[in-house]
KEKERO-454442 format. One record per residue: residue in three letters; x, y, z of N, C-alpha, C in turn. Coordinates in pm, whole numbers, plus 50000, padded with zeros to 5 digits. Layout:
% KEKERO-454442
alaXYZXYZXYZ
...
% end
This chain:
% KEKERO-454442
met500834987950000500005000050000500875012750000
asp501965012450080502845024150086503465027049950
ile503895016449880504495018049748503465023749650
ala502215019149661501155024049573500925038949594
ile500935043449721500735057649751501835066049688
val503075061549699504195069049642504115069349489
cys503735058149428503595057649282502505067249234
ile501365067249305500265076449270500735090949282
tyr501495093549386502015107049409502925111349293
phe503845102749251504735105949139503945108549011
leu502975099848984502155101448863501355114448867
gly500895118148987500145130649002501005142748968
leu502255142649011503155153748981503395154948831
ile503605143548766503835143648622502575148448549
phe501405144548599500135148948538500005164148546
ile500315169848665500235184448680501205191248584
gly502395185448570503375191048478502885190948334
ser502225180048294501715179148157500575188948135
arg499725190848236498635200648224499195214948215
ser500225217548295500815230948295501525233848164
phe501965223248093502645225047966501765232747867
arg500445230447875499525237247784499365252047817
ile499625255647945499435269547987500595278347942
val501785272347935503005280147906502945285647763
lys502925298947754502855305447623504105313447590
gly504935316047690506135324047666507015324247788
leu507975333447791508935333947900508295337648033
asp507355347248032506685351048156505945339048217
ser505325331048133504615319148183505585309148243
phe506665306448172507585295848213508425299848334
phe508875312448338509795316748442509095322248567
val507985329548550507365336348665505855334548670
ala505325323948608503885320848613503025333048579
asp503465340648479502765352548430502625363648534
arg503385362848644503345372748753501925374548807
lys501185363748818499795364348865499525355048984
ala500575349849047500375340249157499695347149275
pro498555341849323497875347749438498565344149569
phe498085349849677498675347949810498835333149845
leu497795325049822497835310849859498955303549785
phe499095305949656500135299149578501535303549621
val501695316449651503015321249691503385315349827
val502445315349921502705309450053503005294550040
gly502165287349964502355273049948503665269549883
ser504035277049780505275274249708506495277749792
leu506445289049864507545292849951507755282650062
phe506655278750127506745269250238507315255850191
ala506785250850080507245237850030508695238449984
ser509105249649927510485251049882511455251049999
ile511045257150111511915258250227511965245350307
ile510805238750325510775226250400511255215050308
gly512545215050280513115205050190513905194650265
gly514885188950197515675178350258516415183050382
ser516875195750381517605200850497516685202450617
ser515425205750591514495208450700513705196250744
thr513945185050685513275172750728514325162250764
ile514885155750665515925145650689517125151750761
gly517625162950708518815169150765518585174450905
met517465181650927517245187851057516835177551163
ala516105167151125515835156251220517155149951262
gly518105149051168519435143951202520175153151297
leu520005166351280520615175751373519985174751512
gly518675172351517518015170051646518535157551712
tyr518725147051633519285134451682520675136651740
lys521465144851674522875146851712523045157751817
asn522335169051802522585180751885521465183951983
gly520315177451971519205180652059518395192352008
leu517705199152100516755209652062517425221051987
ala518705223452013519415234151944519535231551794
gly519325219051750519345216051608518265223351530
ser517225228151601516135235451535516605248651474
trp517795253251513518285265951460518495265451308
trp518675253551251518855252751105517685259351032
leu516465257151082515295263151021514935276551085
leu515225278251213514905290851279515685302551221
val516955300351186517715311351125517115314850989
gly516545304950921515845307650796514615316150818
ala513865313150925512685321150958513075335650987
ile514205337551056514665351151085515015358550956
gly515775351850868516135358050741514915361350656
leu513955352050654512755354050574511895365450628
phe511825366550761511045377350821511625390950782
phe512945392350790513565405050753513395407950604
leu513425397350522513175399250379511765404750357
gly510775398450423509395402950405509175417150455
phe509785420250569509535433250631510235444650559
phe511445442250510512245453250456512415453150304
leu512465441250240512905440750101511915434750002
ala510925427050047510065419549955509385428649852
glu508885439849897508205448949803509185454849702
lys510405457649747511415462849654511755452449548
val511915439849592512255429149498511145427449395
arg509905426649441508765424949348508665436849253
gly509015448649301508935460649218509855460449098
tyr510915452349102511825451548987511165444548867
ser510225435248893509535427848786510515421348688
leu511485414248742512495407448662512255392248665
tyr513195384748608513105370148610513995363948718
thr515185369748739516165363348824516815373448918
leu517435368249024518175376649118519385383349053
pro520175376548967521305383548904520895395848823
glu519665396048773519215407948701519095419848795
ile518825417348922518845428249020520265433749034
leu521235424749034522635429249041523025437248918
glu522445433948804522725441848683522205456048701
val521025457448760520485470748787521375478148887
gln521875470748986522665477049091524075480649046
tyr524735471348975526165473048948526565472048801
gly525675467048714526025465648574526065451148528
pro526215448848394526145435348338527275426148383
glu528455431648411529555422948455529225416548590
ala528625424248679528245418948810527215407748794
lys526285409548702525285399248678525925386348631
phe526915387548544527575375748489528305367748598
phe529095374848681529825367848787528875361748889
ala527825369048925526855363949022526145351648969
ser525815351748842525125340448781525965327848790
gly527275329148760528145317548768528215311748908
leu528315320349009528355315649148527065308649188
ile525935314249147524645308249183524485294549119
val524865293348993524745280448925525565269748998
val526785273149038527625263649113527005260249248
ala526585270649321526055268549456524755260749455
trp523845264449368522515258249371522515244049314
thr523525240849235523665226949191523945217949311
gly524755222849406524995215349529523755214049614
ile522915224349616521685223849695520675214149634
ile520575213849502519715203949436520205189849469
ala521515187949470522075174849504521665170549643
gly521615180049738521195176849874519775171549880
gln518895177149799517505172449796517415158449734
ile518235155749634518235142449572518705131949673
val519755135249749520245125849851519145122849952
ala518465133349998517405131650099516265123050046
ala515865125449922514785117549863515185102849851
gly516435100249814516905086449806516855079449940
lys517205086650048517155080850182515735077350222
ile514765085550181513365082850215512845070650139
leu513085070150009512585058849930513205045649972
glu514415046350025515105034250069514335027150181
val513525034850256512755029250366511775018650318
ile511125021150202510075011850159510465003050041
leu511405007649960511725000149839512914990849855
lys513754993149956514904984449983515794982449861
ala515874992649779516724992049659517995000149685
pro519004998649600520225006749616519905021649613
pro520475029649703520185044049707520445051049575
ser521455046649501521765053249374520615051949275
val519965040349273518825038249184517655047149225
leu517425048249355516315056349406516555071149379
met517795075649391518115089549357517835092249210
leu518155082549127517925083848983516435085148952
val515595077149018514135077648997513595091149040
thr513995095649158513525108549209513925119949116
ala515185120049074515665130648985514875130748855
phe514585118848801513835118048676512455124648689
val511755122048800510395127248816510395142548825
phe511235148448913511135163048927511755170248808
ile512725164248741513235170248617512135170548511
leu511355159648502510335158648398509225168848416
tyr508655169848539507515179048552507965193648552
thr509205196348595509725210048584509975213648439
leu510495204148362510755205948220509475209248144
leu508385202648182507135204348108506465217748134
gly506245220948261505405232448293506095244348352
gly507385243648379508095255048434507485259648566
gln507405272948581506915278648706505455275548733
his504655274048628503255270248649503185256548716
ser504035247248673504085234148739504535235448883
val505585243448902506215244249033505275250149138
val504615261549109503765267749211502555259049242
arg502055251749144500895243049169501285230549248
thr502345223949204502775211949275503255215449416
asp503925226849430504415230849562503275233449659
thr502185239649612501065242549700500425229649750
ile500255219949660499705206849701500675199949796
gln501965200849766502975194449850503025200849989
ser502795213949998502775220550128501695214550218
leu500505212550160499395207050238499735193050288
ile500315184850201500705171250240501755171550350
ile502745180450337503815181550436503255185450573
ile502385195550576501835200350703501035189450773
ile500165182550699499355171850759500245160750813
ala501225156650733502065145250771502935148350893
ile503545160050897504425163351010503625165151138
leu502445171451128501605173151247501095159651298
ala500895150151205500465136651247501615128651305
ser502845131951268504005124251312504355126551458
ile504315139151502504855142351633504115135551748
pro502755134551750502135127351861502475112451862
leu502635106451744503025092351737504425090351795
cys505345099351759506725098151808506795099951960
leu506155110552010506195113152153505465102252232
gly504385097152174503665086252240504495073652252
lys505265070652147506125058752151507255060352252
val507795072352262508885075052355508385074952500
gly507145079852520506595080852656506445095152703
gly506635104752611506455118752647507775126052662
ile507665139352675508825148052685509655144852810
ser508995142252923509725139753048510595127253038
val510055116652976510825104352957511985106852862
met511755114752758512815118052664513935125652733
arg513575135152819514575142852891515435133952981
glu514805124453049515535115253136516495106453054
ala516035102152937516845093152855518025100352790
leu517815112652746518845119852671519715128852758
gly519175133352870519905142752955519505157052927
gly519735165653024519285179553015519935187352903
asp521165183752866521865191452764521165190652628
tyr520495179452601519785178052475518595187552466
phe518135192652580517025202152581517515216352606
ser518825218152610519385231452630519175239952505
phe518735252352526518455261352413518675275652461
pro519315284252386519625283452243520915275952207
val521805273752305523025266452276523195254952375
ser524115246152343524365234552429525825230352413
gln526205219552478527555214352461527805209852317
his526735204852252526865199952114526725211152011
phe526165222652054525875233451960526215246552029
thr527355252351993527885264152062527415277151997
trp527785288352059527475301352001528165302951865
lys529345297051852530045297551723529235290251616
ser528645278851652527805271351557526605279651517
leu525985286451614524825294751585525205306251492
ala526335312551517526785323451430527035318551288
thr527595306551276527825300651144526515298351071
tyr525515293151142524205290851081523565303951037
leu523645314051123523055326951088523665332650962
phe524985331250948525665336850832525475328350707
leu525745315350718525735306750599524325302950555
val523425300650650522095295750616521055306950620
gly521015314550730519995324950745520035335350636
ser521245339150595521365349650493520845345150357
thr520835331950330520335327350201518815328550191
tyr518145329950305516705332650304516435347550283
leu517355355750326517225370150306517535373950162
val518495366850102518895369349963519065355849895
gly517965349849850518025336849786517365337049650
pro518035331949546517435332249411516145324349401
asp516025313249475514785305449470513655312949538
ile513935319649648512915327349719512525339749639
tyr513505346349580513195358049498512335354349377
ser512525342149324511695338049211510225337549251
arg509945334149378508555334149426508015348449434
leu508845357549476508405371549484508125377149346
phe508945373449247508705377849110507375372349056
cys506965360549105505705354449060504465361049121
ser504625367749235503495373449308502745383549223
lys501435384049245500615392849160500835407649190
asp501345410949311501645424949343502595425449462
lys503015437549498503975439449606503415435149741
thr502145438249766501535434649894501505419649914
thr501165412249809501155397649816502555392249848
ala503565397849783504945393449809505315395549955
arg504975406950010505345410250148504595401650249
thr503275401050238502485393750337502735378650330
ala502935373350211503215359050197504545355450261
thr505555363750242506875361050298506835361250450
ile506195371150509506105372050655505285360550712
thr504205356750643503365345650688504165332650695
val504945329850592505745317550590506825318150698
ala507445329750717508485331050820507935327350957
leu506755332150992506155328951122505735314351129
gly505265308751017504835294851015505975284851029
leu507185288950994508325279851003508725276851148
ile508445285951239508935284751377508445271951445
pro507125269051450506715256551516507245244051447
phe507355244351314507845232551243509315229851273
ala510085240251302511485238251338511605229551463
phe510785232351563510845224651687510235210751672
ile509165209751593508505196751575509445186751507
ile510085191051398510975181951325512185178151410
thr512695187551488513815184651577513425174251681
leu512225175451738511745165851838511595151851779
ile511245150951651511165137751586512555131251584
gly513585139151552514945133851554515385129851694
met514995137751794515345134551933514625121851979
ser513395119951933512675107551965513405095451908
ala513915096951786514675085951725515935082951804
arg516545093151865517755090951945517445081952065
val516255083752123515855075552238515575061152195
leu514865059552085514405046252043515455038551965
phe516275045551887517255038851799518615045751814
pro519295043651926520535051051955521725047251868
gln521635036551789522795031751714522795035851567
ile521745042651520521665045951378522425058851348
ser522645061651220523275074351181522235085551194
pro522655097851226521705108751248520725110951133
glu521215110951008520325113850895519385102350862
ala519555091150930518615079950914517485080551016
ser517475090951102516505091251212515065092151163
phe514755101351074513375102751026512935090450946
pro513745085650849513355073550777513165061450870
thr514005060050973513865048851065512565049751144
met512195061751187510925063651258509745059951168
ile509835063651040508775060150947508635044950937
asn509755038150929509765023850906509275015851027
his509485021051148509205013051267508045018251352
ile507665030851336506685036851427505315038651362
phe505315042751236504045046551174503325034651116
pro501985034351126501225023251070501165023950917
ile500885012350855500745011750709499615021150667
gly499815028050558498855038050514499365051750552
leu499425054350684500025066850730501505067050693
asn502105055150697503485053550655503685059250514
gly502815055250423502915059950285502685074750273
leu501755080250356501485094650353502715102450399
ile503375097550507504555104450557505665104250452
ile505835092650389506875091550286506585101150170
ala505315101550128504925110850021505175125250063
ala504905128250192505125141850241506605145550238
leu507445136350283508885139150283509425140250141
leu508915131850052509305133249912508845146849857
ser507655151149902507165164349863508135175149907
ala508625173650030509565183450083510825184349998
met511365172549965512595172549885512355178049744
met511295172949681511105176049539510635190449518
ser509865195949615509435209849601510605219449613
ser511595215749692512815223849698513665221849573
ala513765209249530514595206249414514065212749287
asp512735212249266512185217849141512385232949135
thr512195239649250512385254149254513825257849223
cys514765251049289516185253949267516605250549124
leu516045239649071516385235548935515915245748833
leu514675250148847514135259948752514875273348766
thr515135277348889515855289948912517245289548849
thr517945278448868519305277248815519315277048663
ser518385269648603518345269048456517965282548396
thr517075289748465516695303048418517895312448420
ile518635312248529519825320748540520845317148433
leu521055304248412522045299948313521655304248172
ser520385302948138519955306348002519785321347980
val519165328248078518845342548060520035351448090
asp520775348048197521815357148245523215353848197
ile523455341548152524805337848108524875335347958
ile524045325947910524145321847769523575332347673
lys522385337547704521755347147613522635359247585
pro523245365647687524115377147657525355373547575
met525765360847580526955356647506526675354447358
leu525405352547322525045350647182524975364147113
lys525645365547001525745378546933524435382846870
ser523705373446811522465377146744521335378446844
asn520265385346806519075386446890518425372646903
val518145368747025517605355447053516125356947086
gly515285349347017513855349847041513445342247166
glu512175344147203511645337647324511695322447312
lys511375317147195511355302547177512735296447199
thr513765303547152515125298547170515525298547317
val515195309547388515515310347531514765299547607
leu513505297247570512695286947636513295273147613
leu513755270547491514385257747459515685256047538
leu516485266647544517735266147621517445263047768
ser516425269347823516085267247964515705252747990
arg514945246947899514525233047917515725223547902
ile516625226747812517845218447798518665219147926
phe518805231147982519605232748104518945226248225
ile517625225448226516945218148334517445203748339
val517565197648222518045183848214519525183048252
val520335192148197521785191748221522095193948369
ile521485204148429521755207148570521235195948659
gly520055190648624519505179648702520425167648703
leu520995164248587521905152848579523205155448653
phe523725167648642524965170948712524765170748863
ser523605175448909523285174949052523195160549100
leu522645151949015522565137749049523955131749068
ile524895135548981526265130448993526885134949126
ile526665147749163527185152749292526545145249408
ala525235142749398524515135649505525095121649524
leu525405114949415525935101449423527335101249485
arg528055112449475529405113049531529405117249678
leu528605127349714528635132549851527825123849947
lys526625120049906525755110949982525395115950121
gly525495129050145525095134750272524265147150249
val523135148550319522235159750296522875172950338
ile523285173750464523835186250515525145189850446
ser525995180050416527265182950349527025188550209
ser526035183150137525715188250003525205202550011
leu524315205150108523725218350121524755228750166
leu525615224950259526615234350307527605238150197
leu527855228950103528695232249987528075244049912
gly526775242949883526095253549810525995266449889
tyr525575265450017525375277350099526685285050121
thr527795277850140529065284450167529525292750047
val529455286849929529865294049807528965306149784
tyr527655304049798526705314949770526845326349870
thr526825322949999526855333250102528145341350096
ser529255334550080530555341450083530705351149966
gly530095347849853530295356249736529235366549708
leu527995364049750526905372349697526055379849799
val525925374849921524925380550011525165395350037
phe526365399050076526605413050110526565422449990
pro527145418749874526985427549758525525430149720
ile524685419649731523275421449695522555430149796
leu522725427049925522035434750029522435449450026
leu523735451850018524205465750018523845472849889
gly523615464949782523255470849654521925478049655
phe521025473949745519745481049757519945495449805
tyr521085498149867521385511449921522715516549864
arg523005512749739524325515249681524605530249667
his523585538349634523825552649614524165559449747
arg523465555549851523715561349982525095557350033
leu525495544750004526785539550052527925542249955
lys527595547449835528585550649732529415538449692
leu528715527449665529385515149625529745515649477
thr530825508849441531285508849302531105495049240
arg531015494849106530875482549032532075473449052
arg533275479049043534495470949057534605464849196
gly534245472549298534305467349434533355455749455
ala532145456749398531165446049412531635433249342
ile532175434749221532655423049146533835416549220
ala534735424849271535885419549345535425411649466
ala534405416649536533875409749654533285396249616
met532545395849504531935383349459532985372949422
val533945377049341534965367749293535825362749409
ala536275371849494537155367949605536405359249705
gly535215363749747534465356349848534035342649800
gly533395342149682532935329349629534065320049591
gly535115325649532536245317349489536985311049606
val537265319149709537955313849826537115303149895
ala535795305749906534915295949969534895282749893
leu534835283549761534795271349679536095263649690
ile537225270549685538515263949699538635257549837
gly538205265049938538265259850075537435247550093
lys536255247150033535375235450045535995223049980
phe536565225049862537145213349793538485209349853
% end
């Protein structure tokens, strides 16, 4: 029954992609859903994009390893998203562009856009790989097949429906996936706590340090500062999140949707962490990132088991499809199109974008098969992106007041991103 639920879920996503294929009439349709996404779609797509592999498999693993302080992985995102909604969302929507690097072109010129685009493509390929790894770990619970095969299946599905319908596919599938994620996670926590025997029993089994917050012996102030810089800032200035703002029907929708999602992330940060902590009590010998899949396999009844698996797959794939479409758009619009000497029509750009969806998806799959760790894959992407782009973009909104120069911004991008990439490898 669980396998049937997952198969139906995959077929449903492909069906939505095929239906959305008929809606796509041009670049605005494919890249930004005609800039007509209502509040519900923007909230649903933002939430589903954020609650991905890092916020389910990865963060449950952090709860397993670090205790309640592991919730900071998502809490720093909520902080970054709140500041984005409060201070910048309306400005971003007001640009009415396709990609974040185009904002840099407005701020600093075409050279800045080119360098930023290259960094984002490298960084976000690692983030897509993290979602593929997480999805493979989830499918392994029920299919008992080699993880590499399961990663291949997952990658095929989200590449296909993103290829077909573009942003129309993504905002629709993400909204449905958000609903599944919310129901499944809220259903999971009482089952986990009931099996453990409650919070008091968990505290006795794990010790007080596992409930220490905001920091603990396992998670120091230095760790929190690292999360705020590397992870939180990507919510304040993230190409996937900005793509949602570009889709919004107006500035008010962009602002209110962003703040709504930021506040909604807070309870889910603690719930997912508690699921990982429950796994630590019940299964102390497993690897941290196996905590959520192990709980699914041993705690949840058949039927609900399949729903939880579908929800977690939703989390991974909704993040992967957004990052994949964002990266292919940047590669085609901001890098390749300016390099072509002749005027390029909409059909050519659309074809290039679809080709790059396949290429980037396959390259991300190769990275996933090599790294095989959710958090390690994501930190590769976040480190390169944050080091090279966050401050130039943020300060660029106030460039005239700060008297920033084009050369200084480009130097910051190249030095920051390049050093981070070399350091990671």
